PLY file of the C-alpha trace (Angstrom):
ply
format ascii 1.0
element vertex 445
property float x
property float y
property float z
element edge 444
property int vertex1
property int vertex2
end_header
-0.24 0.07 0.08
1.42 3.28 -0.78
1.26 5.79 1.67
2.26 9.67 0.92
3.07 12.10 3.87
3.21 15.72 3.29
4.58 18.20 5.40
3.45 22.18 4.79
6.22 24.62 5.17
6.30 28.32 4.79
9.12 30.00 3.60
8.78 33.66 3.27
5.74 34.10 1.27
5.99 30.88 -0.76
4.69 27.35 0.65
6.45 24.11 -0.09
5.84 20.92 0.85
7.98 17.56 0.93
6.61 14.03 0.25
7.40 10.53 1.47
6.47 7.15 0.12
6.49 3.57 1.99
5.29 0.01 1.17
3.65 -1.98 3.60
0.92 -4.93 3.66
3.29 -7.15 1.46
2.97 -10.75 2.55
6.22 -13.14 1.42
7.65 -16.55 1.77
11.60 -16.69 2.30
13.62 -18.33 -0.16
17.22 -18.06 -0.49
18.66 -14.10 -1.25
21.77 -14.05 -3.50
24.53 -11.74 -1.98
25.89 -10.47 -5.06
26.15 -6.72 -6.68
24.25 -7.21 -9.84
21.50 -4.80 -11.18
17.89 -5.57 -12.72
17.92 -5.11 -16.31
14.43 -4.03 -17.34
13.75 -5.07 -20.63
10.04 -5.18 -21.20
9.50 -1.83 -19.66
11.83 1.45 -20.07
15.21 1.05 -18.50
15.25 3.93 -16.67
12.89 6.20 -14.92
15.01 9.66 -14.53
18.36 11.16 -15.31
20.89 11.14 -12.66
20.47 14.37 -10.43
23.41 15.97 -8.97
23.85 15.12 -5.32
24.32 18.88 -4.48
20.66 19.40 -5.51
19.63 17.44 -2.17
22.54 18.78 -0.15
23.71 15.47 0.25
27.14 15.85 -2.11
30.79 16.41 -1.46
31.67 20.38 -1.09
35.64 19.09 -0.94
36.21 21.23 -4.20
34.95 24.42 -2.69
36.37 26.09 0.26
34.32 29.11 0.92
31.82 27.70 3.55
30.80 24.67 5.28
27.18 23.92 5.96
26.16 25.29 9.28
29.03 27.67 9.69
28.71 31.39 10.14
29.16 31.82 6.37
26.20 29.40 5.20
23.66 31.75 4.18
20.89 28.91 4.16
18.71 30.65 6.54
18.09 33.34 4.13
17.86 31.25 0.97
14.80 31.26 -1.28
15.36 28.98 -4.32
17.70 26.20 -2.83
15.27 25.16 -0.09
12.60 24.54 -3.05
14.89 22.71 -5.29
15.91 20.43 -2.48
12.37 19.75 -1.72
11.18 19.02 -5.17
13.97 16.63 -5.35
13.13 14.91 -2.38
9.64 14.39 -3.58
10.93 13.32 -6.86
13.16 10.66 -5.30
10.15 9.17 -3.45
7.78 9.08 -6.30
10.24 7.81 -8.62
11.73 5.09 -6.60
7.97 3.63 -6.10
7.84 3.92 -9.89
11.03 2.01 -10.48
9.60 -0.53 -8.16
6.37 -1.04 -9.91
8.16 -0.98 -13.48
10.48 -3.82 -12.39
7.48 -5.83 -11.01
5.60 -5.32 -14.22
8.83 -6.06 -15.95
9.01 -9.47 -14.72
5.14 -10.02 -15.08
5.70 -9.54 -18.76
8.72 -11.92 -18.85
6.45 -14.50 -17.58
4.07 -13.77 -20.49
1.63 -11.94 -18.90
1.54 -9.27 -21.73
-1.24 -6.85 -22.63
-3.12 -9.22 -24.62
-3.50 -11.40 -21.47
-7.30 -11.84 -20.42
-6.69 -13.48 -17.21
-6.97 -11.57 -13.91
-10.38 -10.20 -13.54
-11.26 -10.87 -17.45
-10.13 -7.77 -18.54
-6.38 -8.13 -17.80
-6.27 -6.86 -14.44
-4.69 -8.52 -11.64
-6.04 -7.47 -7.73
-3.25 -6.94 -5.08
-2.14 -10.36 -3.91
-3.42 -12.47 -6.61
-0.15 -12.94 -8.04
3.56 -13.37 -6.56
6.87 -11.76 -7.42
10.25 -13.16 -6.42
11.94 -10.06 -5.28
15.58 -10.23 -6.07
18.86 -9.01 -5.16
19.22 -7.15 -8.53
15.83 -5.45 -7.98
17.11 -4.37 -4.94
20.27 -3.29 -5.93
18.61 -1.07 -8.68
16.26 0.64 -6.37
19.81 1.71 -4.07
21.32 2.91 -7.53
18.26 4.86 -8.36
18.10 6.38 -4.69
21.78 7.13 -5.03
21.11 9.10 -8.42
18.80 11.48 -6.24
21.80 12.19 -3.77
20.00 9.30 -1.49
21.79 6.72 0.71
21.03 3.13 1.08
18.50 2.37 4.04
17.75 5.82 4.67
14.53 6.66 6.71
11.40 6.28 4.48
13.27 5.49 1.58
12.30 2.36 -0.61
15.46 0.56 -0.05
15.00 0.61 3.56
11.52 -0.99 2.88
12.10 -3.70 0.68
15.81 -4.92 1.94
13.99 -7.50 4.26
12.22 -8.81 1.16
15.43 -10.07 -0.68
14.96 -13.26 -2.02
11.22 -13.69 -1.09
8.23 -14.62 -3.24
6.04 -11.65 -2.12
2.29 -11.32 -3.07
1.65 -8.53 -5.70
1.74 -5.43 -3.90
-0.51 -3.45 -6.32
-3.04 -4.28 -8.48
-2.12 -3.69 -11.93
-3.66 -3.69 -15.57
-1.44 -3.59 -18.89
-2.67 -2.47 -22.14
-1.91 -1.58 -25.75
-2.60 1.94 -26.60
-2.05 4.38 -29.38
-2.01 7.84 -27.96
0.57 10.95 -28.14
3.74 8.73 -29.47
2.92 6.04 -26.66
2.31 2.60 -27.51
1.89 0.36 -24.11
0.00 1.47 -20.80
0.11 -0.12 -17.32
-2.20 1.37 -14.55
-1.53 0.46 -10.89
-3.54 0.66 -7.63
-4.76 -0.62 -4.55
-7.69 -2.17 -6.60
-8.61 -3.03 -10.25
-11.57 -0.25 -9.27
-9.16 2.28 -7.64
-6.34 2.77 -10.21
-4.13 5.90 -8.93
-1.00 5.72 -11.17
-0.49 5.06 -14.88
2.75 4.51 -16.68
3.16 4.84 -20.75
6.10 4.77 -22.60
6.75 4.40 -26.60
7.83 0.96 -28.58
11.16 1.71 -28.20
11.24 1.97 -24.69
13.19 5.14 -24.37
10.31 7.54 -23.12
8.39 7.17 -20.02
5.37 9.07 -18.85
3.49 8.59 -15.08
0.73 10.15 -13.70
-0.04 9.48 -10.09
-2.62 11.28 -7.37
-3.15 10.92 -3.71
-5.57 12.51 -0.93
-5.01 14.14 2.33
-8.16 15.43 4.03
-9.63 17.86 1.78
-6.42 18.31 -0.23
-6.02 16.47 -3.65
-2.34 15.79 -4.93
-2.02 15.13 -8.43
1.55 14.94 -10.47
3.12 13.62 -13.65
6.90 12.61 -14.20
8.52 11.74 -17.53
11.79 10.26 -18.61
13.32 11.15 -22.40
16.41 8.72 -22.81
16.64 10.07 -26.09
17.80 13.42 -24.99
18.54 12.53 -21.65
15.63 14.77 -20.12
13.67 14.41 -16.90
10.28 16.35 -15.53
8.47 16.22 -12.40
5.56 18.20 -11.82
2.95 17.85 -8.71
-0.40 19.99 -8.23
-2.20 20.62 -4.98
-5.74 21.57 -5.00
-8.17 22.29 -1.71
-7.00 24.51 0.85
-4.05 25.71 -1.08
-3.80 25.81 -4.88
0.09 25.43 -5.75
2.12 23.57 -7.97
5.67 22.69 -8.48
7.84 21.50 -11.46
11.45 20.47 -12.47
12.93 19.76 -15.46
16.47 18.53 -15.89
18.99 17.72 -18.73
22.41 16.09 -18.32
25.65 18.09 -19.17
29.08 17.04 -19.16
32.42 18.20 -18.20
31.28 19.12 -14.57
32.05 17.02 -11.28
30.18 14.01 -11.42
26.42 13.88 -11.95
25.69 17.51 -14.01
22.23 18.73 -14.71
21.15 22.47 -16.34
17.57 22.55 -14.72
14.38 24.61 -14.51
12.42 24.90 -11.69
8.69 26.88 -11.27
6.31 26.88 -8.25
3.04 28.79 -8.49
0.71 29.33 -5.82
-2.98 31.02 -5.39
-3.81 31.81 -2.02
-7.32 33.63 -2.95
-7.35 37.03 -1.65
-3.93 36.80 0.11
-2.24 36.76 -3.47
-1.04 34.70 -6.12
2.41 34.24 -7.46
4.69 32.68 -10.02
8.52 31.75 -9.41
10.54 30.44 -12.36
14.26 29.56 -11.81
17.19 28.18 -13.89
20.37 26.97 -13.19
23.20 24.35 -13.35
24.59 22.05 -10.69
27.14 19.10 -10.27
27.77 16.89 -7.33
30.12 19.75 -5.73
27.83 22.65 -5.97
25.45 24.89 -8.03
23.79 28.19 -9.11
20.46 29.43 -10.04
18.71 32.42 -11.04
15.05 33.34 -10.59
12.45 35.68 -11.46
9.11 35.79 -8.95
6.10 37.52 -9.81
3.13 37.94 -7.48
0.05 39.74 -6.37
-0.68 40.79 -3.06
-3.23 43.10 -1.49
-4.21 44.40 -5.10
-0.55 44.93 -6.15
1.71 43.65 -8.71
5.49 42.97 -7.63
8.35 41.64 -9.18
11.67 40.46 -7.81
14.88 38.44 -8.72
16.81 36.08 -6.70
20.53 34.26 -7.51
21.85 31.74 -5.21
25.03 29.78 -5.26
25.50 26.72 -3.17
28.08 23.74 -2.36
27.59 19.90 -2.53
26.58 19.65 1.19
23.95 22.15 0.97
25.81 25.15 2.25
24.45 28.61 0.62
27.55 30.65 -0.05
26.24 33.75 -1.74
22.85 35.23 -2.68
21.38 38.38 -4.31
18.22 40.06 -4.97
17.21 42.47 -7.13
13.83 44.99 -6.75
12.96 45.95 -10.18
13.65 45.31 -13.85
15.47 42.14 -12.79
14.99 40.67 -16.19
17.15 43.51 -17.84
20.82 43.98 -18.33
20.72 46.98 -16.16
19.17 45.24 -13.32
20.71 46.29 -9.78
21.57 43.62 -7.69
22.53 43.36 -4.05
25.20 40.49 -3.26
25.98 38.82 0.07
28.37 36.19 0.56
31.10 34.61 -2.08
29.80 33.90 -5.63
31.26 30.96 -7.67
31.50 31.36 -11.49
31.55 27.71 -12.13
27.88 27.58 -12.71
27.14 30.98 -13.21
25.98 31.20 -16.78
23.31 33.77 -18.29
21.01 31.02 -19.47
20.50 27.10 -19.84
18.49 24.58 -22.13
16.77 22.46 -19.52
15.05 20.86 -22.56
18.07 19.46 -23.94
19.23 19.42 -27.50
15.98 18.37 -28.97
13.54 20.09 -26.48
10.39 21.80 -27.75
9.48 25.31 -28.11
5.93 25.96 -26.82
3.84 28.88 -28.19
0.40 29.15 -27.03
-1.94 31.66 -28.46
-5.66 32.50 -27.32
-4.85 32.34 -23.90
-3.84 35.32 -21.69
-5.56 35.30 -18.24
-3.83 34.40 -15.10
-3.96 30.79 -14.21
-2.31 27.08 -13.96
-3.26 25.42 -17.43
-2.62 21.93 -18.89
-1.68 20.86 -22.43
-3.84 18.00 -23.41
-3.88 15.54 -26.21
-6.47 16.57 -28.69
-10.06 15.11 -27.85
-8.92 13.66 -24.61
-10.14 14.81 -21.26
-7.69 15.24 -18.36
-10.81 14.52 -15.84
-11.20 10.91 -17.24
-7.50 10.52 -18.78
-4.95 12.52 -16.73
-2.30 10.62 -18.52
-3.06 12.66 -21.58
-1.59 15.80 -20.23
1.63 16.40 -21.93
2.47 19.66 -20.72
1.73 22.66 -18.34
1.55 26.31 -18.38
1.25 29.38 -15.80
0.41 32.94 -16.35
0.96 34.99 -13.11
1.40 38.94 -12.89
2.57 38.97 -16.27
5.02 36.34 -16.09
4.37 33.16 -18.55
5.63 29.63 -18.66
4.87 26.66 -20.97
6.54 23.22 -20.70
5.68 20.14 -22.88
7.03 16.54 -22.28
5.42 14.49 -24.73
7.52 12.21 -27.04
5.93 13.21 -30.41
5.85 17.05 -31.40
3.38 16.26 -34.37
0.36 15.84 -32.27
-2.31 18.00 -31.77
-3.06 19.58 -27.88
-5.89 21.27 -26.27
-5.47 23.67 -23.60
-7.39 23.34 -20.30
-7.41 25.75 -17.61
-6.93 24.32 -13.98
-9.60 25.49 -11.74
-8.90 25.69 -7.77
-10.91 22.53 -7.27
-9.04 20.26 -9.28
-11.68 20.49 -11.82
-10.55 21.56 -15.65
-12.11 23.84 -18.27
-11.15 23.67 -21.97
-10.18 26.88 -23.31
-12.02 27.39 -26.86
-10.04 29.18 -29.24
-6.74 28.17 -27.87
-3.78 27.28 -30.21
-0.66 25.27 -29.49
2.37 25.13 -31.55
5.52 23.01 -30.94
8.73 23.53 -32.76
0 1
1 2
2 3
3 4
4 5
5 6
6 7
7 8
8 9
9 10
10 11
11 12
12 13
13 14
14 15
15 16
16 17
17 18
18 19
19 20
20 21
21 22
22 23
23 24
24 25
25 26
26 27
27 28
28 29
29 30
30 31
31 32
32 33
33 34
34 35
35 36
36 37
37 38
38 39
39 40
40 41
41 42
42 43
43 44
44 45
45 46
46 47
47 48
48 49
49 50
50 51
51 52
52 53
53 54
54 55
55 56
56 57
57 58
58 59
59 60
60 61
61 62
62 63
63 64
64 65
65 66
66 67
67 68
68 69
69 70
70 71
71 72
72 73
73 74
74 75
75 76
76 77
77 78
78 79
79 80
80 81
81 82
82 83
83 84
84 85
85 86
86 87
87 88
88 89
89 90
90 91
91 92
92 93
93 94
94 95
95 96
96 97
97 98
98 99
99 100
100 101
101 102
102 103
103 104
104 105
105 106
106 107
107 108
108 109
109 110
110 111
111 112
112 113
113 114
114 115
115 116
116 117
117 118
118 119
119 120
120 121
121 122
122 123
123 124
124 125
125 126
126 127
127 128
128 129
129 130
130 131
131 132
132 133
133 134
134 135
135 136
136 137
137 138
138 139
139 140
140 141
141 142
142 143
143 144
144 145
145 146
146 147
147 148
148 149
149 150
150 151
151 152
152 153
153 154
154 155
155 156
156 157
157 158
158 159
159 160
160 161
161 162
162 163
163 164
164 165
165 166
166 167
167 168
168 169
169 170
170 171
171 172
172 173
173 174
174 175
175 176
176 177
177 178
178 179
179 180
180 181
181 182
182 183
183 184
184 185
185 186
186 187
187 188
188 189
189 190
190 191
191 192
192 193
193 194
194 195
195 196
196 197
197 198
198 199
199 200
200 201
201 202
202 203
203 204
204 205
205 206
206 207
207 208
208 209
209 210
210 211
211 212
212 213
213 214
214 215
215 216
216 217
217 218
218 219
219 220
220 221
221 222
222 223
223 224
224 225
225 226
226 227
227 228
228 229
229 230
230 231
231 232
232 233
233 234
234 235
235 236
236 237
237 238
238 239
239 240
240 241
241 242
242 243
243 244
244 245
245 246
246 247
247 248
248 249
249 250
250 251
251 252
252 253
253 254
254 255
255 256
256 257
257 258
258 259
259 260
260 261
261 262
262 263
263 264
264 265
265 266
266 267
267 268
268 269
269 270
270 271
271 272
272 273
273 274
274 275
275 276
276 277
277 278
278 279
279 280
280 281
281 282
282 283
283 284
284 285
285 286
286 287
287 288
288 289
289 290
290 291
291 292
292 293
293 294
294 295
295 296
296 297
297 298
298 299
299 300
300 301
301 302
302 303
303 304
304 305
305 306
306 307
307 308
308 309
309 310
310 311
311 312
312 313
313 314
314 315
315 316
316 317
317 318
318 319
319 320
320 321
321 322
322 323
323 324
324 325
325 326
326 327
327 328
328 329
329 330
330 331
331 332
332 333
333 334
334 335
335 336
336 337
337 338
338 339
339 340
340 341
341 342
342 343
343 344
344 345
345 346
346 347
347 348
348 349
349 350
350 351
351 352
352 353
353 354
354 355
355 356
356 357
357 358
358 359
359 360
360 361
361 362
362 363
363 364
364 365
365 366
366 367
367 368
368 369
369 370
370 371
371 372
372 373
373 374
374 375
375 376
376 377
377 378
378 379
379 380
380 381
381 382
382 383
383 384
384 385
385 386
386 387
387 388
388 389
389 390
390 391
391 392
392 393
393 394
394 395
395 396
396 397
397 398
398 399
399 400
400 401
401 402
402 403
403 404
404 405
405 406
406 407
407 408
408 409
409 410
410 411
411 412
412 413
413 414
414 415
415 416
416 417
417 418
418 419
419 420
420 421
421 422
422 423
423 424
424 425
425 426
426 427
427 428
428 429
429 430
430 431
431 432
432 433
433 434
434 435
435 436
436 437
437 438
438 439
439 440
440 441
441 442
442 443
443 444
């Protein structure tokens, strides 16, 4: 059973939340565990779920190559940081979500290898298998692959609330299937196969879609906590080495976080250029959109961000720049009060900057990323790009992009595998419902 724990933290005027996943209610029959260092090689589902994330983006890397400060000393500016805590939060969320997805994809891969394919009509008669109605041998290689994925996000084997901590005791066991799943062939938006998982065949909460070459993956997930609903998507493009992750909260607060990363080279360890965005809508208290771009490796990173917000009927715009080390120490920050996207902007800088990562712009879409142009939509709000003719209420996996318009700032992202498809634009309402925007037009190039 999947459990998600959300902790809402207020950082200045912007709300953040963290996610944790754990697995339980899994019965097992012990066999003999193989003590080896091999990893599980998926051949029937996409081999990877994400690009490697620089460990500095989770504050768990080494800062040995930087000498300006050490985490927690008097030179550490983390307490006044605006961008870096958000990046750490969303990387933690992504790690928890993708590790659960990796486990499910490994289990489905094993089932397909045993000839339980999309054409299978066993289970409930429609190809759906209830939780606990099948068994999977959880191997040392599967466990090692979970550990490797967690380490890709700066995690450590056996860390509290990690998938590796939950699953280690099951190495070498024949465990009852932890989720209900259904595997079907599809033709939609460049994807050809789909797996749905959940607590039961009547309660599917997560989908995985991939292309014939198994190089592009898209997953949709959702959960609830009280009156709040959490929905999200993550994608992986193995052809261009790009990952995306986005999560939306509706209910007591309307908020969305997203992160896009593309691998880069020539740096220390894992390297990524990235874009990060966060939007919120607190009704009469105001709305906001922060858009950041940056670059990081295992030893540190840099990001620059613009914040557009409304409060008490006023429109405000500010700019931020931050530098950090591998262990999470923020060595410098800079603040701009006006015209922050112009060359003449005035910045007030505190601390020691580092030109290793400070560039003017980054291409977080990768070499072949899409440029998104949307016309016919101008009102402030959160939007979704959906495969033409499909309804995001009944087919959330049809969403292949998102957009934000806040206080004069606009941001659009597309993560689908096929740029020739048609897309509709839907407004995301505060209650989690959607309204199609008639007259809207989307161009991908």
